[in-house]
C-alpha positions in Angstrom: 78.8 -131.6 24.2 76.0 -129.8 25.9 78.4 -129.4 28.9 81.1 -128.1 26.6 79.0 -125.4 25.1 77.6 -124.3 28.2 81.3 -124.2 29.5 81.9 -121.6 26.3 79.1 -119.3 27.0 80.6 -118.9 30.4 83.9 -118.0 29.3 82.6 -115.5 26.8 80.5 -114.0 29.5 83.3 -113.4 31.7 85.2 -111.7 28.8 82.1 -109.4 27.9 81.7 -108.8 31.5 85.0 -107.2 31.7 84.2 -104.8 28.6 80.8 -103.8 30.2 82.7 -102.7 33.5 84.9 -100.6 31.6 82.2 -98.9 29.3 80.6 -98.3 32.5 80.4 -94.3 33.5 80.1 -95.6 36.9 82.3 -97.6 39.0 80.2 -101.0 39.0 82.1 -103.8 40.8 82.8 -106.5 38.3 81.6 -109.5 40.3 78.0 -107.4 40.0 78.2 -107.2 36.4 79.2 -111.0 36.1 76.2 -111.9 38.3 73.9 -110.0 35.8 75.1 -111.5 33.0 75.0 -114.9 34.4 71.0 -114.5 35.3 70.7 -113.0 31.6 72.0 -116.2 30.3 69.7 -118.3 32.4 66.7 -116.1 31.4 67.6 -116.5 27.7 68.4 -120.1 27.7 66.2 -121.3 30.0 68.7 -124.0 31.5 70.3 -124.7 34.6 73.9 -125.8 35.1 73.8 -128.9 37.5 76.3 -128.1 40.1 78.4 -131.3 41.9 79.4 -129.7 45.4 82.7 -131.4 45.5 83.6 -131.1 42.0 82.8 -127.2 42.1 85.1 -126.8 45.4 88.0 -128.9 43.8 88.0 -127.1 40.5 87.9 -123.4 42.2 89.1 -123.0 45.8 92.7 -124.8 45.5 94.0 -122.6 42.5 92.3 -119.3 43.9 94.0 -119.8 47.5 96.8 -121.4 46.0 97.6 -117.8 44.0 96.8 -115.8 47.4 99.1 -117.4 49.5 101.9 -117.4 46.7 101.2 -113.5 46.0 100.6 -112.0 49.5 103.4 -109.7 50.5 105.1 -111.8 53.3 106.6 -108.5 54.8 102.9 -106.9 55.5 101.6 -110.5 56.4 104.5 -110.9 59.3 104.5 -107.2 60.3 100.8 -107.2 61.2 100.5 -110.7 61.9 98.9 -110.1 65.1 96.0 -107.6 63.6 95.2 -110.3 60.8 95.1 -112.9 63.3 92.8 -111.1 65.4 90.6 -110.6 62.1 91.1 -114.0 60.3 90.6 -116.2 63.4 89.3 -114.1 66.4 86.6 -112.4 64.2 85.5 -115.5 62.2 84.8 -117.3 65.3 83.1 -114.4 66.7 80.9 -113.9 63.6 80.1 -117.8 63.3 78.6 -117.5 66.9 77.1 -114.2 66.7 75.6 -114.4 63.4 74.9 -117.9 63.6 72.4 -117.6 66.6 71.1 -114.3 65.4 70.1 -116.3 62.0 68.5 -119.2 64.3 66.7 -116.7 66.3 65.4 -114.8 63.0 64.6 -118.2 61.4 63.6 -120.7 63.7 63.1 -123.0 61.2 66.8 -123.3 60.2 68.5 -125.6 62.4 71.3 -124.5 64.5 73.9 -126.5 62.9 72.8 -125.0 59.3 72.8 -121.4 60.8 76.6 -122.0 62.1 77.5 -123.1 58.6 76.1 -120.4 56.8 77.3 -118.1 59.2 80.9 -119.6 58.8 80.7 -119.7 55.2 79.8 -115.6 54.8 82.4 -114.8 57.4 85.6 -114.5 54.7 86.1 -111.8 52.8 87.2 -111.2 49.2 90.0 -108.7 48.6 89.6 -109.1 44.9 86.2 -107.5 44.8 87.3 -104.6 47.3 90.3 -103.7 45.1 87.9 -103.6 42.2 85.9 -101.3 44.2 88.6 -99.0 45.8 90.6 -99.0 42.2 89.2 -95.4 42.1 89.6 -94.3 45.6 92.7 -93.9 47.9 93.4 -96.7 50.3 96.5 -96.7 52.8 98.6 -99.7 51.4 99.0 -101.1 55.0 95.1 -101.6 55.0 94.9 -103.4 51.8 98.1 -106.0 53.1 96.1 -106.4 56.3 92.7 -107.0 54.3 94.9 -109.3 52.0 95.9 -111.4 54.9 93.0 -111.6 56.8 91.4 -113.0 53.5 94.3 -115.6 52.8 93.5 -116.9 56.7 90.1 -116.5 56.8 88.8 -118.2 54.1 90.8 -121.5 55.7 89.1 -120.5 59.0 85.7 -120.2 57.7 85.5 -123.2 55.5 86.7 -125.4 58.5 84.2 -124.0 60.5 81.9 -124.5 58.1 83.1 -128.4 57.8 82.1 -128.7 61.6 78.6 -127.1 61.5 77.8 -129.4 58.3 79.0 -132.5 60.2 76.8 -131.5 63.4 73.8 -131.0 60.8 74.5 -134.6 59.1 75.1 -136.5 62.4 73.1 -134.5 64.7 76.0 -134.5 67.5 78.7 -132.4 68.0 81.5 -132.5 70.7 83.7 -129.6 71.7 86.6 -131.9 72.9 86.2 -134.0 69.6 85.9 -130.7 67.3 89.2 -129.0 69.0 91.2 -132.2 68.3 89.9 -132.6 64.7 90.5 -129.1 64.1 94.1 -129.4 65.4 94.7 -132.4 62.7 93.0 -130.4 59.9 95.0 -127.6 60.6 98.6 -128.9 61.1 97.9 -131.7 58.8 97.1 -129.3 55.7 99.6 -127.1 56.5 102.3 -129.6 56.6 101.1 -131.8 53.8 100.7 -128.1 51.6 104.1 -127.3 52.5 105.6 -130.5 52.1 103.9 -131.4 48.7 105.5 -127.6 47.1 109.0 -128.7 48.8 109.3 -132.2 47.2 107.6 -131.3 43.9 110.5 -128.2 43.6 113.3 -130.0 44.9 112.3 -132.7 42.0 112.0 -130.1 39.4 115.3 -128.7 40.3 117.1 -131.8 40.2 115.3 -132.7 36.5 116.1 -129.4 35.4 120.1 -129.5 36.2 120.1 -132.6 34.4 117.9 -132.1 31.3 117.3 -128.5 31.2 114.1 -126.5 31.6 111.4 -126.6 29.6 108.8 -123.5 30.3 105.9 -125.5 29.3 105.9 -128.1 31.7 107.2 -126.1 34.4 103.7 -123.7 34.2 101.8 -126.9 34.3 103.5 -128.1 37.4 102.8 -125.1 38.8 99.4 -125.3 37.8 99.1 -129.0 39.2 100.8 -128.3 42.9 97.4 -126.6 44.4 95.7 -129.9 43.2 97.5 -132.2 44.5 98.4 -130.6 47.8 94.4 -130.2 48.2 93.7 -133.9 47.0 96.4 -135.4 49.2 95.3 -133.5 52.4 91.7 -134.3 51.8 92.5 -138.1 51.5 94.3 -138.0 54.5 91.2 -136.3 56.1 92.9 -133.0 56.6 92.1 -129.8 55.5 92.8 -129.4 51.9 92.1 -125.5 52.1 94.6 -125.0 54.4 97.1 -127.5 52.4 96.5 -125.1 49.3 97.2 -122.0 50.9 100.6 -123.3 52.7 101.4 -124.6 49.4 101.2 -121.4 48.2 103.1 -119.5 50.6 106.1 -122.3 50.3 106.1 -121.5 46.5 106.8 -118.2 47.3 109.8 -119.1 49.4 111.1 -121.7 46.9 111.0 -119.4 44.1 113.5 -117.1 45.9 116.0 -119.4 45.1 116.5 -118.4 41.6 116.5 -121.3 39.7 113.9 -120.9 37.5 114.4 -119.4 34.1 113.5 -115.6 33.6 111.2 -117.0 30.6 109.3 -119.2 32.4 108.7 -116.9 35.2 107.3 -114.1 32.6 104.9 -116.8 31.0 104.0 -118.5 34.3 102.7 -115.0 35.8 100.5 -114.3 32.5 99.2 -117.8 32.9 98.2 -117.4 36.4 97.0 -113.9 35.8 94.5 -115.6 33.3 93.5 -118.2 35.9 93.0 -116.0 38.4 90.4 -113.8 36.1 88.8 -116.7 34.5 88.2 -118.6 38.1 86.6 -115.7 39.5 84.7 -114.7 36.7 83.3 -118.1 35.9 82.2 -118.3 39.8 80.2 -115.1 39.6 78.7 -116.0 36.2 77.6 -119.3 37.0 76.5 -117.9 40.3 74.0 -115.5 38.3 73.2 -118.4 35.9 72.2 -120.6 39.1 70.4 -117.3 40.7 66.8 -117.9 39.4 66.5 -121.3 40.6 67.9 -120.4 43.9 65.1 -117.6 44.5 62.7 -120.1 42.9 63.7 -122.6 45.9 64.2 -120.1 48.5 60.7 -118.3 48.1 59.3 -122.2 48.5 61.4 -122.5 51.9 60.3 -119.2 53.2 56.9 -120.3 53.7 58.4 -122.9 56.5 59.6 -120.2 58.2 56.1 -119.0 59.2 55.8 -116.3 56.7 54.1 -116.2 53.2 55.6 -113.3 51.4 58.7 -113.4 49.2 60.0 -110.0 50.6 60.9 -111.5 53.8 64.0 -113.0 51.8 65.1 -109.4 51.2 64.5 -108.8 55.0 66.6 -111.5 56.1 69.3 -110.8 53.6 69.6 -107.1 54.6 69.3 -108.3 58.5 72.4 -110.7 58.1 74.2 -107.8 56.2 73.6 -105.4 59.2 74.6 -108.0 61.7 77.8 -109.0 60.2 78.6 -105.4 59.3 77.9 -104.4 63.0 79.9 -107.5 64.6 83.0 -106.1 62.2 82.9 -102.8 63.4 82.8 -103.8 67.1 85.4 -106.2 66.6 87.8 -103.8 64.5 86.9 -101.1 67.1 88.1 -103.1 70.1 91.1 -104.5 68.1 92.3 -100.9 67.7 91.9 -100.2 71.1 93.8 -103.2 72.6 96.6 -102.3 69.7 96.7 -98.8 70.8 96.7 -100.0 74.7 99.8 -102.3 74.2 101.5 -99.6 72.1 101.3 -97.3 75.2 102.4 -100.0 77.1 105.8 -100.5 75.3 106.4 -96.7 75.1 105.3 -96.2 71.4 103.2 -93.4 70.0 100.9 -94.5 67.7 98.5 -92.2 65.6 95.0 -92.7 66.1 93.4 -93.6 62.6 90.6 -91.3 61.7 86.9 -93.0 62.4 86.2 -93.1 59.0 89.0 -95.3 58.3 88.1 -97.4 61.1 84.6 -97.7 59.2 85.9 -98.3 56.2 87.9 -101.3 57.0 84.6 -102.9 58.2 82.7 -102.0 55.0 85.6 -103.6 53.3 84.5 -107.0 54.3 83.3 -107.9 51.1 81.8 -111.4 50.5 82.8 -112.7 47.0 84.1 -116.1 45.3 85.2 -117.9 48.5 81.5 -117.3 50.1 79.7 -118.5 46.7 81.7 -121.8 46.3 81.8 -122.7 49.9 77.9 -122.6 50.0 77.5 -124.4 47.2 79.1 -127.0 48.4 76.1 -128.0 51.3 75.2 -131.7 50.8 72.3 -132.3 49.0 71.1 -134.9 51.1 71.8 -136.0 54.8 72.8 -139.7 55.6 69.4 -141.0 55.5 68.9 -139.7 52.1 66.6 -137.1 53.1 66.9 -133.4 51.5 69.7 -130.9 53.4 67.4 -128.6 55.6 67.1 -125.2 54.1 69.9 -125.9 51.9 68.1 -123.6 49.2 67.4 -120.7 51.6 71.0 -121.0 53.1 72.4 -120.7 49.5 69.9 -117.8 48.6 70.9 -116.0 52.0 74.7 -116.4 51.2 74.1 -115.0 47.6 72.4 -112.0 48.8 75.0 -111.0 51.4 77.4 -111.3 48.3 75.4 -109.0 46.4 74.8 -106.6 49.0 78.1 -106.5 50.6 79.4 -105.5 46.9 76.7 -102.8 46.7 77.4 -101.3 50.1 80.8 -101.4 49.6 80.9 -100.0 46.3 78.8 -96.9 47.5 79.9 -96.5 51.1 84.0 -96.9 50.9 84.5 -93.9 48.2 82.0 -92.0 50.0 84.4 -92.8 53.5 87.7 -92.7 51.5 87.2 -89.4 49.6 89.6 -86.7 50.6 90.5 -88.5 53.4 93.8 -87.6 55.3 95.4 -90.7 55.2 98.5 -91.3 57.4 101.8 -91.1 55.6 102.8 -94.7 54.1 106.5 -95.9 54.8 109.0 -95.3 52.1 111.0 -98.2 50.9 113.1 -96.0 48.5 116.1 -96.4 50.6 116.1 -100.1 50.7 115.4 -100.3 47.0 118.4 -97.7 45.9 120.7 -99.8 48.1 119.3 -103.2 46.7 119.7 -101.4 43.1 123.3 -100.4 44.1 124.4 -103.8 45.4 123.0 -105.6 42.4 125.0 -103.3 40.0 128.0 -103.8 42.1 127.5 -107.6 41.9 127.3 -107.3 38.1 130.4 -104.9 37.5 132.6 -107.7 39.9 131.3 -110.7 37.7 131.9 -108.3 34.5 135.5 -107.7 35.6 136.0 -111.3 36.3 134.6 -112.7 32.9 136.2 -110.6 30.7 139.8 -111.5 32.2 138.8 -115.0 31.7 137.2 -114.6 28.6 140.2 -112.7 26.8 143.3 -114.0 28.1 145.1 -115.8 25.9 143.0 -114.7 23.0 144.0 -112.3 19.9 140.6 -110.4 20.8 141.3 -109.4 24.4 141.2 -105.7 23.5 137.3 -106.6 22.1 136.2 -108.1 25.5 137.8 -105.1 27.4 136.2 -102.8 25.5 132.7 -104.2 25.6 133.5 -105.0 29.4 134.5 -101.3 30.2 131.2 -99.9 28.3 129.1 -102.4 30.3 130.6 -101.5 33.7 130.3 -97.6 33.0 126.6 -98.4 32.5 126.1 -100.1 36.1 128.5 -97.2 37.7 125.9 -94.7 36.3 123.2 -96.6 37.7 125.1 -96.7 41.2 125.8 -92.9 41.1 121.9 -92.1 39.8 120.7 -94.2 43.0 123.2 -92.8 45.7 122.6 -89.3 45.0 120.6 -87.6 47.6 118.8 -84.0 47.7 118.9 -81.6 44.3 121.0 -84.1 42.4 118.5 -87.2 42.9 116.0 -84.9 41.9 117.7 -84.1 38.6 118.6 -87.7 38.1 115.1 -88.8 38.7 114.0 -86.3 36.1 116.7 -87.6 33.9 115.6 -91.1 34.1 111.9 -90.1 33.5 113.0 -88.7 30.1 115.4 -91.4 29.1 112.5 -93.7 30.0 110.1 -91.8 27.3 112.6 -91.8 24.6 113.1 -95.3 25.3 109.6 -96.1 25.2 108.9 -94.2 22.2 111.8 -95.9 20.2 110.9 -99.7 21.4 107.3 -98.6 20.0 108.7 -97.4 16.9 110.9 -100.4 16.8 107.7 -102.8 17.3 105.6 -100.6 14.1 108.4 -101.2 12.0 108.6 -105.0 12.5 105.1 -105.3 11.8 105.2 -103.1 8.5 107.7 -105.8 7.2 105.6 -108.4 8.2 103.0 -107.2 6.5 105.0 -106.3 3.5 106.0 -110.2 3.6 109.8 -109.0 4.3 110.0 -111.0 7.3 108.4 -114.6 8.0 105.7 -115.1 10.9 108.3 -116.7 13.0 110.6 -113.9 13.0 108.1 -111.0 13.5 106.7 -113.2 16.5 110.0 -113.4 18.0 111.3 -109.6 17.3 108.0 -108.4 18.6 108.3 -110.5 21.9 111.8 -108.9 22.6 110.2 -105.6 22.0 107.6 -106.5 24.1 109.7 -107.2 26.7 111.8 -104.3 26.6 108.5 -101.7 26.5 107.6 -103.8 29.9 110.8 -103.3 31.5 110.7 -99.3 30.5 107.1 -98.9 31.2 107.6 -100.0 34.7 108.7 -97.3 37.4 112.1 -97.7 39.1 
């Protein structure tokens, strides 16, 4: 009963954190608000949630990584694959080696393997935190796509590197040859298993749907179970469950392009996954804040082993590690940019050199978040001989400090760097969008023409089918004409479309208000009110979205 109460308190804290963040006169990152709430809960209740690392890892990481893989723009991922791989793989290894050696030099009492594990887990970045910080300042979409792609892949690479470092800390041995072979098995096996699980599940789902029909609730539940199934199967076969979850999400995005899922299922499923993402990220940070007092206390006891007796050294360690992470990232981004410009020059392509502030902003945007926290909490409690895992509390505190410090630095630095910055022009996809809308409208006209002849043939009400079909095709022809115009005609058509959208939105909202009024007057049943309101909501969502 107590665990249920704690879970409800954590969920309530997530809800309250969103309200507090919106009420704040200054842009405070939501994760910082959630951490503060968690610490307040611990201070008031005096209790501490006992976390089992592997259960914590299983509950939180698979769905978050699966959703990242599912929703990341594939066009940007493949277009900038070189830059993303340099950041997600090369930078991670560079960070693990550089920061790991620096931490061991700064804190000699922390074993080298543990220092490498800490460096590995602070290497992944969190695009959700960056998005929250940059919501009020301009940032190029392409840069955000690169940051999202980097985060998607460096989650896996950083956690795999951490796994090797923890194994070395437990066994006391490390073989580069064995590690390389294990890395290939972990990586390739995880990717194949993740993609295979999603492909099999979607095929079985399609077969059953064709025979029995589709039930939205069960389809949504299947999508929620896929990441856990891929993760558990990969871990069972000693592969990377992290990569399996990522690969499952990417495969899911391609499987969805078959278009076999009902529209109602997609709408409901999107809402459910938005809620899952918001809840899991929020609970992780609230839980982090709830653990923070005990983490600080444990780290303060451990810090005396480093040769210092003042807790202020904990703050010095956190600042030093953050500075090292920022400098290494800046160096890597600068060198990567130089190679990109060099390769472009050799191919005869001219690329505009980005402003130095944009380069520094990309470096500062390496904010740590949920993955770092979830990963560091999975450090084993004890070694194989039963002794406590060396410097575990200190490593957790340092990782927590890196998360908080990176959030604060980015929330202050990014608005300053990106304010009034001349950004390079974003590539416009308006032509492709117009072409797609014209092609879709033309396909709709062909279908209406075919059906009106088939349905009206040999019937007494054939004129009715012809009349309805003609009116519907006229609407599609107007859509084609509106998207095929250029110049002043296109601007006028766009203005008319905006006026029409405003009028339609006002009309739909008036419809909904009247439905609610009739419901309050008991002139409509509750079921009918819900049905009609949902229809109005879907229409409003359609007209409210641009284009």
